[in-house]
N, C-alpha and C positions, 0 to 999 in steps of 0.2 A: 765722290762717292760717302753715302753716309757710314759708321763705322757696324759692324757686325755683318754675320754672312753676305760676300757680296752675290748677286744674284748670277744664276747658270744661264748664261744665255747663247749656250755653244751651239742650240738649235737654232734658232733665230741668225748666228754669225752664218750655220751651214749655207742656210739659204740665202743668204745675201751672197757668200762668196759662190752659192751655183748658180745665181742669177749672172754676177759678174762673169763665169766659164762661160755660159752660154749665150751670151752678150745678151739679153732679156733690157731693152729699156724700163728702170724702175727708179722711185725715191722714197727715201723714207720720211715720215709723216709724225706728228704725234709726240706722243710721251718719248720714244727711244730720241728722237730726231732733238727733241727740246734739251734730252740729256748731254749731246752734241756740244750743246750751245750755253754749258754751263750748271745745268737743273741737277740739283744734288738728291732728288726724289729717287728713290729706287723705284725700276719699274720693271715685271718679267712679260711686259705685251711690247709689240711691235707691229705698226700697221707699214705697208708698202702698197704705194700706187705702181701698178707695173703695166706695161703697153705689151700684149703677147699676141704675136703670131703661130700659128699651127704647130712650127719650127721649133717655137717654143716650151709652149703646150706639153709637148711630146717628150723633150728634153725633160721638163718639169718632170712630168708623172715617171720617167724612164729613173730619175734619180731621186722620187723618192717611192719604191715598189710597195705593196702589201707585202706581208701581211703587219708587219711593223708602223708602215705610213698611209697614210687617207690623203693621195694627191690624183684625184680625179679627172681623166680631160675631159670629161663630156661635162661635168661640173662648170670647169673652168670655161668652157665654151658657151655654156649656157649663161654665166656670169656677165663675161665680155659681152653675151649680143642682148642681154637685160636690163647690163648696168648695176650687177647688184656684188657683194663682198661675196668671196669664197676662202675658203684651209686648204692649208696644209696641216697634217696633224701626225703630229709624234705615237702612234698607241701606246707603245712602252714607258715612254715619261708623264702622259698625260697632256702633253703640250702642242698648242696651236700657233700659227702664224697667220694674219685675216692679210689677206691680197685684196689691195680695189684697183679694181679697171678701171683706167680713165676714163672709160663711156659712163662712171657711175654718176660723175659732177662733172658741168662745165668750169665750176672754179680751179680743178684741179689742172685744168690745161696750161692755163696760165703759170701756175705753180711748177709745172712739170718744166715749162720750156724756159723756166729761170732755176732751178735747179743746180747745186752745186758740188762740187766734190770735196767731201770730207774724210779723214781720218780718226778709225775705232780704235781704240788700244783695246786689246784682248787680251784675257789671262791664258798664260802659257803657248801663244801663238803670236805671230809677227803682228804690227798694225795694217788693218784692213783698210782698203781704201775703197770709199762706197759713196753712192747718190744721195744727197740729201735736200731737203727743203729749205730753200736759206730760210735764217732765223727771222723776217719780215713774217713769210708765207707760214711759218711754224706759229706765229705770235696770233695771226689773223686767225688762225683754224681753232687756237686756244679760247680766245675770243668769244669764236662761233658758238665752241660748246661749253662755253660759261655764261654766254646769253641763254643757252637753251635748257641749263642744268643749275645755273649761280653754284658748281662744285668751286669751294676755296681751294682745292690743289689747281687749277688753270688759273688764277689770280696769282698763286704761289709762283706757279712756273714762268706765268712772264715775267713777273718781279726779280726773279732769279735771274733770267736769260737779259735782260736789262742793263741790271747790274754787271753782267759777265761782258755785255758790250759798253758800256760808260767806263769801266776801268781799262778798257782796251786790254784786257789778259789774252786775247787773238787780236794783235793790231791789225790786221791783213782783214779782218773780219769788221772790225767798228770802223775802217777807212772806208770802208765797202756800204757797211750798214745805212740804208736807204731809208729814215725818219721818213722822210715826205712823203712817199710810195705806202707808206704804215698808215700813216695818218690820216691819209684819203680813204684806204681800205676800211679803216674803223667809223669814215663817217657812214657808211652804206647799213652799218650792223644799228646801227639804233640810239638812242642818245645814251640810255643805261651804258651800252658800251663805248660811247665815248668818253662818260665821266670815269667811269673805270680806267680805262687807258691812260688819260690826265693824270687819277691818283697815282696810280703805277707807276708813269714815269718821275713825278715828281719827289714819291718817296726813292726812287732809283738811284736818282740823280742826287740826293743827299746822302743817302749812304755811299755811294761814289765818291762824294766829295770827302768823305772823311779820311781822317790820318793812314796811312795804309800802314798796316803792324810787318 
């Protein structure tokens, strides 16, 4: 985490804990997932893919009641039926978490089947065990976002994740990292994505080969 004021992620962490408590299937994706795999960029955003049934919907609505929160069960039902994102909002803090129904995109289902348990260190709380997209799938998502907007932040996030993997800072994660699977996925994203992926891997290998202090 970079120097300076650490982000207050208590609202997002509370939602993750609630999903754990109600036994709702979920998976963290995007920037927050990337942070689990070595990305240092501070983020106040969290995207969560969820597979909710009626019991889960009612439990979420009960956990985040009005007037402080907005967690409308009818919005959740409509979002799941139509495959669109919905939110849980803390109106007192002006914060929202984006929840993505598994029905939103077919590509989520493959990643959902591959999700893995990871530990998130939380300030003033015990570490939280959560379900997270695998690093390969997080990188694919980052490459897709880069193709759409060419944002430098996605390129940097991918680079930091790959350096983390190549350095073996999480030995088990590095051992299980499936680069062949990722190479095959990137081929489907077009030549620009393939070329970016090649350059990022080369730079990450060069960085990881340097003597570590």
